[in-house]
C-alpha positions as CSV (number, residue, x, y, z in Angstrom):
1,M,1.4,-1.3,-16.3
2,Q,-1.7,0.7,-16.8
3,I,-5.1,-1.0,-16.5
4,E,-8.8,0.0,-16.2
5,Y,-10.8,-2.3,-14.0
6,N,-14.2,-2.9,-12.4
7,L,-14.2,-3.2,-8.6
8,S,-15.4,-6.8,-9.1
9,E,-12.0,-7.6,-10.6
10,I,-9.9,-6.4,-7.6
11,E,-8.6,-9.9,-6.9
12,T,-7.1,-10.1,-10.4
13,I,-5.7,-6.6,-10.1
14,A,-4.0,-7.4,-6.8
15,A,-2.5,-10.5,-8.3
16,A,-1.1,-8.5,-11.2
17,I,0.4,-5.9,-8.8
18,L,2.2,-8.6,-6.8
19,E,3.4,-10.2,-10.1
20,E,4.6,-6.9,-11.6
21,S,6.1,-5.3,-8.5
22,Q,9.8,-5.4,-8.4
23,H,10.0,-4.1,-4.9
24,K,8.4,-5.0,-1.5
25,I,7.8,-1.3,-0.7
26,I,4.6,-0.3,-2.6
27,T,3.2,3.2,-2.3
28,F,-0.4,3.9,-3.1
29,H,-1.5,7.3,-4.5
30,G,-5.0,8.4,-5.0
31,E,-7.8,10.6,-3.6
32,M,-9.6,9.8,-0.4
33,G,-12.1,7.0,-1.0
34,V,-10.6,5.8,-4.3
35,G,-10.0,2.3,-2.8
36,K,-6.4,2.2,-1.6
37,T,-7.2,0.4,1.6
38,T,-9.5,-2.0,-0.1
39,L,-6.8,-2.9,-2.6
40,I,-4.2,-3.3,0.2
41,K,-6.6,-5.7,2.1
42,V,-6.8,-7.9,-1.0
43,L,-3.0,-7.8,-1.5
44,A,-2.5,-8.9,2.2
45,K,-5.0,-11.7,1.7
46,Q,-3.2,-12.9,-1.4
47,L,0.1,-12.9,0.4
48,G,-1.5,-15.2,3.0
49,V,-2.8,-13.0,5.8
50,N,-5.8,-14.8,7.4
51,E,-6.6,-12.3,10.1
52,L,-8.9,-9.3,9.7
53,T,-7.2,-6.4,8.1
54,N,-8.3,-2.8,8.5
55,S,-7.1,0.8,7.9
56,P,-4.3,2.0,10.2
57,T,-5.6,5.5,10.0
58,F,-5.2,6.2,13.8
59,S,-2.4,3.8,14.6
60,I,-0.5,4.8,11.4
61,V,0.9,1.3,10.9
62,N,-0.6,-2.2,11.2
63,E,1.4,-5.4,11.2
64,Y,0.2,-8.6,9.7
65,R,2.0,-11.9,9.6
66,T,1.7,-14.9,7.3
67,D,3.6,-18.2,7.7
68,K,6.4,-16.7,5.6
69,E,6.1,-12.9,5.5
70,I,5.6,-9.8,7.6
71,I,3.4,-7.1,6.0
72,Y,3.3,-3.5,7.2
73,H,0.4,-1.4,6.2
74,F,0.9,2.4,6.7
75,D,-1.6,5.2,6.5
76,C,0.5,8.3,6.6
77,Y,-2.5,10.7,6.2
78,R,-2.2,11.9,9.8
79,I,1.5,12.3,9.9
80,E,2.3,16.0,10.3
81,D,6.0,16.0,9.5
82,E,8.9,13.7,8.9
83,I,10.0,13.9,12.5
84,E,6.8,12.2,13.5
85,A,7.6,9.4,11.0
86,Y,11.0,9.0,12.5
87,D,9.4,8.8,15.9
88,I,7.4,5.7,14.9
89,G,10.6,4.1,13.6
90,I,9.8,4.4,9.9
91,E,13.3,3.6,8.8
92,E,13.3,0.2,10.6
93,Y,10.1,-0.8,8.8
94,L,11.3,0.4,5.4
95,Y,14.6,-1.4,5.6
96,S,13.3,-4.6,7.2
97,D,12.8,-6.5,3.9
98,A,9.2,-6.9,4.8
99,W,6.3,-5.9,2.6
100,C,5.4,-2.3,3.2
101,F,2.2,-1.0,1.7
102,I,2.0,2.8,2.2
103,E,-1.0,5.0,1.8
104,W,-0.4,8.8,1.5
105,P,3.3,8.4,0.8
106,E,3.7,12.0,-0.1
107,R,3.7,12.8,3.6
108,I,7.0,10.9,4.0
109,E,8.3,11.3,0.5
110,N,11.9,12.3,1.5
111,L,12.2,9.2,3.7
112,L,11.3,6.6,1.1
113,P,14.1,4.5,-0.5
114,E,14.7,4.9,-4.2
115,E,13.6,1.4,-5.0
116,I,9.9,1.4,-4.6
117,T,6.9,0.5,-6.7
118,E,4.3,3.2,-7.1
119,V,0.6,2.4,-7.6
120,K,-1.6,5.3,-8.7
121,I,-5.4,4.8,-8.6
122,N,-7.9,7.0,-10.3
123,K,-11.7,6.8,-10.0
124,I,-13.4,6.7,-13.4
125,N,-16.9,6.2,-11.9
126,E,-18.5,4.3,-8.9
127,Q,-17.5,0.9,-10.2
128,M,-14.4,1.6,-12.4
129,R,-10.9,2.5,-11.6
130,S,-7.7,3.0,-13.5
131,I,-4.4,1.9,-12.0
132,H,-0.9,2.8,-13.1
133,L,2.0,0.8,-11.7
134,K,5.6,2.1,-12.0
135,N,8.7,0.3,-10.7
């Protein structure tokens, strides 16, 4: 799936990602400020998260719960090496059958399972983005 979208259409894009994704582990690729966290917030809301969601930049992982699901939101930007990821118990999260939304996945690339969905976001201009989803 490859789509160009206006930021005002982010709800529709999030719904399409949930519909098209074949895996509960979704990695988000893109430059700083492209909108990865914003998109993940909308995904969490669409899955039923009612609490305030925010970036786990300093905590590395945030956990959200719905009536039916657990969602883990990772920001791996500050992870220095794979040992640090092991120290936070990354494998337990990834193999928990919970939703895992991972920003900066290249920092833990060797630890990711093979069956993931990749979302690549590119900034076209201030209001437009392109997204490429690969299962």
